C-alpha positions as CSV (number, residue, x, y, z in Angstrom):
1,M,-14.0,19.6,-18.8
2,K,-13.2,23.1,-17.5
3,T,-15.5,22.5,-14.5
4,T,-13.4,19.5,-13.6
5,Y,-10.2,21.6,-13.6
6,L,-12.0,24.2,-11.5
7,F,-13.2,21.5,-9.1
8,V,-9.6,20.1,-8.7
9,V,-8.2,23.6,-8.1
10,L,-10.8,24.4,-5.5
11,I,-10.4,21.2,-3.6
12,T,-6.6,21.6,-3.6
13,G,-7.0,25.2,-2.4
14,I,-9.3,24.2,0.4
15,A,-7.0,21.4,1.5
16,L,-4.0,23.8,1.5
17,A,-6.0,26.4,3.5
18,Y,-7.1,23.7,6.0
19,G,-3.5,22.7,6.4
20,T,-2.5,26.1,7.6
21,I,-5.0,26.3,10.5
22,D,-2.7,24.8,13.0
23,M,0.3,26.8,12.0
24,P,1.6,29.4,14.5
25,N,1.2,33.1,13.7
26,F,4.0,34.7,11.7
27,G,6.8,35.8,14.1
28,D,5.3,34.1,17.1
29,P,8.0,33.8,19.7
30,Q,6.3,30.8,21.2
31,A,6.4,28.8,17.9
32,P,8.2,25.4,18.1
33,A,10.9,26.5,15.7
34,N,11.9,29.3,18.1
35,H,12.3,26.9,21.0
36,H,14.0,24.0,19.4
37,V,15.8,24.8,16.2
38,A,16.8,28.5,16.5
39,P,18.5,28.3,19.9
40,R,20.6,25.3,18.8
41,Y,21.8,27.1,15.7
42,I,22.6,30.2,17.7
43,E,24.5,28.4,20.4
44,K,26.3,25.6,18.5
45,T,26.9,27.0,15.0
46,H,30.5,28.2,15.5
47,E,31.5,25.1,17.4
48,E,30.1,22.6,14.9
49,T,30.9,24.3,11.6
50,G,33.8,26.7,12.4
51,V,32.0,29.4,10.3
52,D,31.6,32.8,11.9
53,N,28.6,33.9,9.8
54,M,25.5,32.0,11.1
55,V,23.4,32.3,7.9
56,T,26.3,30.9,5.8
57,S,26.8,28.1,8.2
58,V,23.2,27.1,8.2
59,L,22.9,27.2,4.4
60,A,26.3,25.6,3.6
61,S,26.7,23.1,6.5
62,Y,23.4,22.2,8.0
63,R,21.3,22.5,4.8
64,G,24.1,21.8,2.3
65,Y,22.4,19.0,0.4
66,D,19.1,21.0,0.3
67,T,20.8,24.1,-1.0
68,F,22.8,22.2,-3.6
69,G,19.6,20.5,-4.7
70,E,17.8,23.9,-5.1
71,T,20.8,25.3,-7.0
72,T,20.8,22.3,-9.3
73,V,17.0,22.6,-10.0
74,I,17.4,26.3,-10.8
75,F,20.4,25.7,-13.1
76,T,18.6,22.9,-14.9
77,A,15.5,25.1,-15.4
78,G,17.7,27.9,-16.8
79,I,19.4,25.6,-19.3
80,C,16.0,24.2,-20.4
81,V,14.7,27.8,-21.0
82,I,17.8,28.6,-23.0
83,L,17.4,25.4,-25.1
84,L,13.7,26.1,-25.7
85,L,14.2,29.8,-26.7
86,R,17.3,29.6,-28.8
87,E,17.1,29.7,-32.5
88,T,18.9,27.0,-34.4
89,R,21.1,27.5,-37.5
90,D,18.6,25.7,-39.6
91,N,15.8,27.9,-38.5
92,K,17.9,31.0,-39.2
93,K,18.6,29.8,-42.7
94,K,14.9,29.1,-43.3
95,N,13.9,32.5,-42.1
96,R,16.5,34.2,-44.3
97,R,15.3,32.3,-47.4
98,K,11.7,33.4,-46.7
99,K,12.9,37.0,-46.5
100,G,15.0,36.7,-49.6
101,V,18.3,37.3,-47.8
102,R,21.4,35.4,-48.9
103,S,23.9,34.1,-46.4
């Protein structure tokens, strides 16, 4: 059973590594993102959004739904962790009874 998990992890790792072969080098000025997306953001951001800060305009206007989705996922995960780690009143009473403490 453990070898099956190892096999799946190795195959997934190999597939992910293979997928990165065609990627441009980090910071490559000839990368497609630097020729198509970045110049448009730099030139048209203030006209299209009316926001002076370029980073804020990209996150809030161009990628607003994506940013909202990420925030929702992080908030939901935080609430789930709180719900999983909290101690209920019933559990507190049971623990006190075991220790011999009266409430």
